[in-house]
NUKEVEX-249536 format. One line per field, with one value per atom (N, C-alpha, C): x, y, z; atom name; chain; residue in one letter. Coordinates in nm, 3 decimals. Last residue first. Example, Ala and Ser with C-alpha at 12.3 -4.5 7.8 and 13.67 -1.06 7.14 Angstrom:
# NUKEVEX-249536
X: 1.285  1.367  1.290  1.319  1.230  1.320;
Y: -0.225  -0.106  0.003  -0.569  -0.450  -0.330;
Z: 0.708  0.714  0.787  0.780  0.780  0.780;
a: N  CA  C  N  CA  C;
c: A  A  A  A  A  A;
r: s  s  s  a  a  a;
***
This chain:
# NUKEVEX-249536
X: 15.072  14.957  14.994  15.316  15.284  15.184  15.287  15.363  15.351  15.066  15.012  15.166  15.230  15.103  15.024  15.400  15.414  15.353  15.198  15.260  15.344  15.067  14.978  15.052  15.279  15.192  15.140  15.320  15.438  15.362  15.078  15.136  15.233  15.096  14.974  15.033  15.309  15.297  15.231  15.258  15.355  15.393  15.072  15.045  15.148  15.235  15.112  15.069  15.411  15.415  15.314  15.184  15.313  15.347  15.101  15.028  15.112  15.339  15.296  15.206  15.408  15.552  15.468  15.199  15.229  15.307  15.264  15.144  15.145  15.520  15.516  15.346  15.426  15.510  15.518  15.224  15.200  15.277  15.422  15.340  15.289  15.565  15.684  15.570  15.409  15.495  15.525  15.338  15.247  15.283  15.564  15.543  15.428  15.623  15.671  15.657  15.399  15.483  15.511  15.218  15.272  15.407  14.871  15.053  15.090  14.588  14.655  14.801  14.541  14.495  14.514  14.731  14.715  14.625  14.628  14.751  14.759  14.424  14.385  14.524  14.468  14.350  14.374  14.580  14.706  14.560  14.388  14.555  14.613  14.231  14.175  14.277  14.383  14.347  14.278  14.443  14.569  14.497  14.186  14.248  14.320  14.146  14.153  14.285  14.074  14.062  14.046  14.082  14.206  14.197  13.869  13.921  14.087  13.693  13.728  13.811  13.547  13.642  13.656  13.311  13.289  13.403  13.404  13.215  13.284  13.639  13.629  13.452  13.576  13.653  13.638  13.389  13.322  13.462  13.602  13.458  13.438  13.809  13.856  13.688  13.828  13.706  13.735  14.065  14.005  13.919  14.127  14.177  14.190  13.942  13.924  14.026  14.044  13.906  13.896  14.227  14.240  14.122  14.119  14.204  14.221  13.935  13.889  13.981  14.139  14.041  13.969  14.250  14.342  14.253  14.003  14.032  14.182  13.955  13.862  13.932  14.207  14.193  14.082  14.138  14.246  14.238  13.948  13.939  14.037  13.996  13.927  13.850  14.208  14.279  14.164  14.024  14.143  14.172  13.906  13.839  13.919  14.035  13.966  13.962  14.081  14.161  14.137  13.785  13.858  14.011  13.665  13.630  13.759  13.836  13.803  13.752  13.903  14.013  13.945  13.730  13.879  13.957  13.456  13.499  13.662  13.547  13.523  13.533  13.539  13.648  13.664  13.259  13.379  13.522  13.152  13.093  13.184  13.349  13.195  13.195  13.378  13.416  13.296  13.255  13.292  13.373  13.227  13.356  13.371  12.988  12.982  13.107  13.207  13.089  13.074  13.337  13.372  13.361  13.118  13.208  13.286  13.053  12.924  13.019  13.241  13.257  13.160  13.257  13.338  13.339  12.973  13.024  13.145  13.026  12.949  12.968  13.283  13.152  13.124  13.218  13.284  13.168  13.162  13.177  13.257  13.035  12.945  13.012  13.258  13.190  13.085  13.361  13.423  13.329  13.141  13.184  13.286  13.166  13.066  13.082  13.416  13.402  13.277  13.371  13.471  13.458  13.130  13.107  13.256  13.176  13.080  13.116  13.344  13.400  13.288  13.169  13.283  13.311  12.999  12.943  13.035  13.140  13.110  13.018  13.285  13.414  13.249  13.148  13.150  13.243  13.074  12.988  13.027  13.338  13.313  13.151  13.343  13.435  13.395  13.138  13.121  13.247  13.229  13.071  13.066  13.456  13.458  13.318  13.367  13.459  13.431  13.217  13.162  13.239  13.419  13.313  13.214  13.585  13.609  13.495  13.394  13.429  13.510  13.302  13.385  13.461  12.947  13.079  13.182  12.776  12.879  12.950  12.542  12.634  12.746  12.240  12.366  12.468  11.954  12.061  12.211  11.750  11.885  11.930  11.597  11.537  11.645  11.712  11.611  11.557  11.869  11.774  11.655  11.926  11.961  11.810  11.945  11.842  11.870  12.250  12.182  12.093  12.322  12.284  12.246;
Y: 7.427  7.308  7.230  7.545  7.460  7.339  7.729  7.632  7.516  7.861  7.774  7.703  7.990  7.895  7.831  8.176  8.102  7.961  8.317  8.262  8.123  8.465  8.399  8.274  8.595  8.523  8.414  8.811  8.726  8.581  8.907  8.860  8.719  9.044  8.953  8.871  9.198  9.125  8.991  9.381  9.283  9.155  9.507  9.470  9.332  9.619  9.568  9.456  9.789  9.696  9.568  9.977  9.892  9.775  10.107  9.996  9.923  10.236  10.140  10.022  10.397  10.327  10.177  10.584  10.508  10.397  10.633  10.595  10.531  10.808  10.669  10.604  10.971  10.910  10.770  11.135  11.059  10.960  11.259  11.130  11.087  11.360  11.285  11.195  11.611  11.502  11.387  11.716  11.669  11.556  11.846  11.732  11.636  12.091  11.943  11.821  12.285  12.244  12.100  12.582  12.525  12.422  12.623  12.644  12.538  12.576  12.695  12.715  12.331  12.502  12.592  12.153  12.217  12.339  12.144  12.223  12.237  12.049  12.181  12.262  11.774  11.867  12.022  11.699  11.678  11.777  11.652  11.781  11.766  11.484  11.652  11.715  11.269  11.332  11.460  11.214  11.233  11.304  11.352  11.289  11.304  11.518  11.552  11.403  11.652  11.485  11.511  11.893  11.807  11.646  12.013  12.024  11.971  11.792  11.888  11.908  11.558  11.589  11.736  11.565  11.513  11.555  11.704  11.741  11.695  11.586  11.750  11.763  11.342  11.351  11.522  11.338  11.283  11.336  11.413  11.493  11.461  11.236  11.341  11.455  10.883  11.006  11.105  10.765  10.853  10.932  10.623  10.762  10.808  10.470  10.534  10.660  10.300  10.357  10.499  10.170  10.244  10.339  10.024  10.103  10.213  9.854  9.952  10.066  9.682  9.827  9.896  9.614  9.653  9.721  9.417  9.545  9.609  9.245  9.342  9.441  9.084  9.196  9.299  8.948  9.067  9.114  8.843  8.942  9.002  8.663  8.739  8.872  8.518  8.599  8.717  8.377  8.489  8.567  8.164  8.256  8.388  8.009  7.942  8.092  8.058  8.025  8.019  8.091  8.197  8.174  7.808  7.920  7.985  7.692  7.624  7.703  7.860  7.731  7.696  8.065  8.092  8.009  7.887  7.991  8.050  7.750  7.654  7.758  7.921  7.868  7.802  8.048  8.116  8.029  7.799  7.880  7.965  7.534  7.629  7.736  7.188  7.351  7.405  6.940  6.974  7.154  6.802  6.743  6.812  6.983  6.849  6.762  7.187  7.178  7.072  7.041  7.097  7.168  6.987  6.877  6.950  7.257  7.175  7.081  7.351  7.385  7.301  7.156  7.144  7.226  7.221  7.147  7.105  7.442  7.483  7.348  7.530  7.420  7.406  7.863  7.761  7.630  8.006  7.848  7.748  8.210  8.096  7.985  8.312  8.206  8.149  8.501  8.369  8.265  8.693  8.602  8.454  8.802  8.707  8.653  8.914  8.778  8.721  9.139  9.031  8.915  9.276  9.214  9.091  9.328  9.205  9.125  9.574  9.419  9.302  9.734  9.700  9.587  9.766  9.735  9.689  9.746  9.655  9.655  10.059  9.877  9.780  10.212  10.172  10.033  10.222  10.158  10.134  10.237  10.115  10.121  10.548  10.442  10.299  10.663  10.675  10.590  10.604  10.557  10.535  10.722  10.612  10.525  10.987  10.903  10.795  11.026  11.074  10.999  11.000  10.899  10.898  11.226  11.106  10.991  11.525  11.421  11.294  11.644  11.745  11.633  11.540  11.656  11.705  11.410  11.322  11.416  11.415  11.508  11.460  11.303  11.266  11.304  11.357  11.418  11.370  11.118  11.198  11.240  10.896  11.021  11.142  10.653  10.705  10.853  10.616  10.558  10.546  10.962  10.863  10.753  11.152  11.097  10.961  11.317  11.206  11.193  11.612  11.561  11.410;
Z: 7.247  7.210  7.129  7.253  7.392  7.292  7.081  7.069  7.155  7.180  7.020  7.008  7.352  7.422  7.267  7.218  7.302  7.323  7.096  7.037  7.121  7.304  7.245  7.138  7.384  7.466  7.414  7.160  7.205  7.312  7.170  7.051  7.048  7.415  7.384  7.274  7.414  7.529  7.471  7.209  7.170  7.318  7.303  7.186  7.136  7.557  7.557  7.457  7.358  7.459  7.484  7.262  7.153  7.271  7.509  7.411  7.314  7.548  7.652  7.555  7.358  7.340  7.474  7.371  7.243  7.284  7.598  7.625  7.481  7.557  7.677  7.656  7.370  7.326  7.423  7.576  7.436  7.368  7.740  7.761  7.638  7.547  7.601  7.648  7.484  7.372  7.433  7.753  7.663  7.533  7.792  7.893  7.752  7.669  7.566  7.668  7.618  7.729  7.659  7.610  7.531  7.644  7.779  7.753  7.711  7.734  7.853  7.778  7.530  7.569  7.607  7.649  7.510  7.489  7.942  7.913  7.752  7.899  7.996  7.959  7.821  7.726  7.821  8.022  7.880  7.796  8.239  8.233  8.113  8.110  8.134  8.156  8.078  8.002  7.966  8.379  8.301  8.162  8.559  8.475  8.395  8.877  8.736  8.716  9.137  9.109  8.953  9.233  9.240  9.196  8.989  9.136  9.126  8.867  8.861  9.042  8.611  8.699  8.747  8.437  8.545  8.667  8.201  8.276  8.425  8.137  8.162  8.234  8.114  8.212  8.217  7.860  8.023  8.119  7.736  7.716  7.848  7.722  7.716  7.751  7.686  7.744  7.819  7.620  7.507  7.548  7.858  7.804  7.715  7.835  7.956  7.966  7.662  7.619  7.742  7.780  7.669  7.640  7.940  8.001  7.879  7.811  7.879  7.927  7.655  7.619  7.682  7.908  7.834  7.764  7.985  8.084  8.015  7.757  7.771  7.911  7.758  7.667  7.712  7.999  8.000  7.868  7.965  8.084  8.059  7.763  7.735  7.855  7.922  7.809  7.774  8.151  8.141  8.040  8.068  7.997  8.019  8.221  8.055  7.987  8.502  8.405  8.214  8.549  8.533  8.437  8.626  8.492  8.493  8.781  8.673  8.599  9.010  8.966  8.863  9.009  9.025  8.989  9.069  8.950  8.965  9.275  9.162  9.006  9.515  9.450  9.339  9.455  9.447  9.381  9.465  9.385  9.371  9.694  9.674  9.538  9.557  9.545  9.604  9.572  9.705  9.689  9.338  9.385  9.547  9.194  9.266  9.383  9.125  9.251  9.311  8.937  9.046  9.137  8.773  8.848  8.919  8.731  8.777  8.840  8.553  8.650  8.755  8.344  8.435  8.561  8.231  8.273  8.371  8.053  8.184  8.283  7.875  7.881  8.022  7.666  7.798  7.817  7.452  7.427  7.533  7.546  7.484  7.485  7.736  7.805  7.762  7.509  7.568  7.645  7.491  7.362  7.431  7.731  7.671  7.577  7.742  7.818  7.750  7.541  7.498  7.628  7.657  7.491  7.509  7.922  7.854  7.728  7.877  7.937  7.894  7.805  7.722  7.749  8.045  7.911  7.822  8.259  8.264  8.113  8.200  8.202  8.212  8.225  8.097  8.079  8.496  8.423  8.269  8.579  8.601  8.502  8.493  8.415  8.464  8.600  8.464  8.406  8.896  8.841  8.675  8.893  8.930  8.866  8.868  8.762  8.791  9.085  8.979  8.872  9.325  9.273  9.158  9.310  9.244  9.242  9.176  9.287  9.233  8.980  9.080  9.173  9.022  8.962  9.058  9.173  9.098  9.057  9.390  9.284  9.288  9.450  9.440  9.385  9.646  9.580  9.558  9.804  9.817  9.694  9.722  9.731  9.735  9.811  9.882  9.870  9.524  9.556  9.609  9.374  9.465  9.475  9.104  9.181  9.267  8.998  9.013  9.114  8.778  8.934  8.929;
a: N  CA  C  N  CA  C  N  CA  C  N  CA  C  N  CA  C  N  CA  C  N  CA  C  N  CA  C  N  CA  C  N  CA  C  N  CA  C  N  CA  C  N  CA  C  N  CA  C  N  CA  C  N  CA  C  N  CA  C  N  CA  C  N  CA  C  N  CA  C  N  CA  C  N  CA  C  N  CA  C  N  CA  C  N  CA  C  N  CA  C  N  CA  C  N  CA  C  N  CA  C  N  CA  C  N  CA  C  N  CA  C  N  CA  C  N  CA  C  N  CA  C  N  CA  C  N  CA  C  N  CA  C  N  CA  C  N  CA  C  N  CA  C  N  CA  C  N  CA  C  N  CA  C  N  CA  C  N  CA  C  N  CA  C  N  CA  C  N  CA  C  N  CA  C  N  CA  C  N  CA  C  N  CA  C  N  CA  C  N  CA  C  N  CA  C  N  CA  C  N  CA  C  N  CA  C  N  CA  C  N  CA  C  N  CA  C  N  CA  C  N  CA  C  N  CA  C  N  CA  C  N  CA  C  N  CA  C  N  CA  C  N  CA  C  N  CA  C  N  CA  C  N  CA  C  N  CA  C  N  CA  C  N  CA  C  N  CA  C  N  CA  C  N  CA  C  N  CA  C  N  CA  C  N  CA  C  N  CA  C  N  CA  C  N  CA  C  N  CA  C  N  CA  C  N  CA  C  N  CA  C  N  CA  C  N  CA  C  N  CA  C  N  CA  C  N  CA  C  N  CA  C  N  CA  C  N  CA  C  N  CA  C  N  CA  C  N  CA  C  N  CA  C  N  CA  C  N  CA  C  N  CA  C  N  CA  C  N  CA  C  N  CA  C  N  CA  C  N  CA  C  N  CA  C  N  CA  C  N  CA  C  N  CA  C  N  CA  C  N  CA  C  N  CA  C  N  CA  C  N  CA  C  N  CA  C  N  CA  C  N  CA  C  N  CA  C  N  CA  C  N  CA  C  N  CA  C  N  CA  C  N  CA  C  N  CA  C  N  CA  C  N  CA  C  N  CA  C  N  CA  C  N  CA  C  N  CA  C  N  CA  C  N  CA  C  N  CA  C  N  CA  C  N  CA  C  N  CA  C  N  CA  C  N  CA  C  N  CA  C  N  CA  C  N  CA  C  N  CA  C  N  CA  C;
c: A  A  A  A  A  A  A  A  A  A  A  A  A  A  A  A  A  A  A  A  A  A  A  A  A  A  A  A  A  A  A  A  A  A  A  A  A  A  A  A  A  A  A  A  A  A  A  A  A  A  A  A  A  A  A  A  A  A  A  A  A  A  A  A  A  A  A  A  A  A  A  A  A  A  A  A  A  A  A  A  A  A  A  A  A  A  A  A  A  A  A  A  A  A  A  A  A  A  A  A  A  A  A  A  A  A  A  A  A  A  A  A  A  A  A  A  A  A  A  A  A  A  A  A  A  A  A  A  A  A  A  A  A  A  A  A  A  A  A  A  A  A  A  A  A  A  A  A  A  A  A  A  A  A  A  A  A  A  A  A  A  A  A  A  A  A  A  A  A  A  A  A  A  A  A  A  A  A  A  A  A  A  A  A  A  A  A  A  A  A  A  A  A  A  A  A  A  A  A  A  A  A  A  A  A  A  A  A  A  A  A  A  A  A  A  A  A  A  A  A  A  A  A  A  A  A  A  A  A  A  A  A  A  A  A  A  A  A  A  A  A  A  A  A  A  A  A  A  A  A  A  A  A  A  A  A  A  A  A  A  A  A  A  A  A  A  A  A  A  A  A  A  A  A  A  A  A  A  A  A  A  A  A  A  A  A  A  A  A  A  A  A  A  A  A  A  A  A  A  A  A  A  A  A  A  A  A  A  A  A  A  A  A  A  A  A  A  A  A  A  A  A  A  A  A  A  A  A  A  A  A  A  A  A  A  A  A  A  A  A  A  A  A  A  A  A  A  A  A  A  A  A  A  A  A  A  A  A  A  A  A  A  A  A  A  A  A  A  A  A  A  A  A  A  A  A  A  A  A  A  A  A  A  A  A  A  A  A  A  A  A  A  A  A  A  A  A  A  A  A  A  A  A  A  A  A  A  A  A  A  A  A  A  A  A  A  A  A  A  A  A  A  A  A  A  A  A  A  A  A  A  A  A  A  A  A  A  A  A  A  A;
r: x  x  x  x  x  x  x  x  x  x  x  x  x  x  x  x  x  x  x  x  x  x  x  x  x  x  x  x  x  x  x  x  x  x  x  x  x  x  x  x  x  x  x  x  x  x  x  x  x  x  x  x  x  x  x  x  x  x  x  x  x  x  x  x  x  x  x  x  x  x  x  x  x  x  x  x  x  x  x  x  x  x  x  x  x  x  x  x  x  x  x  x  x  x  x  x  x  x  x  x  x  x  x  x  x  x  x  x  x  x  x  x  x  x  x  x  x  x  x  x  x  x  x  x  x  x  x  x  x  x  x  x  x  x  x  x  x  x  x  x  x  x  x  x  x  x  x  x  x  x  x  x  x  x  x  x  x  x  x  x  x  x  x  x  x  x  x  x  x  x  x  x  x  x  x  x  x  x  x  x  x  x  x  x  x  x  x  x  x  x  x  x  x  x  x  x  x  x  x  x  x  x  x  x  x  x  x  x  x  x  x  x  x  x  x  x  x  x  x  x  x  x  x  x  x  x  x  x  x  x  x  x  x  x  x  x  x  x  x  x  x  x  x  x  x  x  x  x  x  x  x  x  x  x  x  x  x  x  x  x  x  x  x  x  x  x  x  x  x  x  x  x  x  x  x  x  x  x  x  x  x  x  x  x  x  x  x  x  x  x  x  x  x  x  x  x  x  x  x  x  x  x  x  x  x  x  x  x  x  x  x  x  x  x  x  x  x  x  x  x  x  x  x  x  x  x  x  x  x  x  x  x  x  x  x  x  x  x  x  x  x  x  x  x  x  x  x  x  x  x  x  x  x  x  x  x  x  x  x  x  x  x  x  x  x  x  x  x  x  x  x  x  x  x  x  x  x  x  x  x  x  x  x  x  x  x  x  x  x  x  x  x  x  x  x  x  x  x  x  x  x  x  x  x  x  x  x  x  x  x  x  x  x  x  x  x  x  x  x  x  x  x  x  x  x  x  x  x  x  x  x  x  x  x  x  x  x  x  x  x  x;
***
């Protein structure tokens, strides 16, 4: 139970809002590391020039800043996705009822019954991770070849 801002109690266990709260807080922490490193090398004068030419703050961010930090945002999102698959303990405590994550379902299935579905899911997750890594490698090589 979390204490709300106005003094009301917020029950987050067994609800989608609890899972979203945890994963969003994890995402903010993890993604800040990769994006923050890229923003340190970003030249802010480019965004200021775009704003001085009449763009509002949102449009200058979308057309000037985001294309330059796109790689770090994507890598942070992939890292957060993989981290979310690894958070079995939190999923066991927070999710419940009809709101079950894939990792919780896998853990309960491994504990209660023997099923070849878990091996198939593990193989698919490994293949997905390998495909994502290969996409990143190929896109970096094609970007380096263009430069």
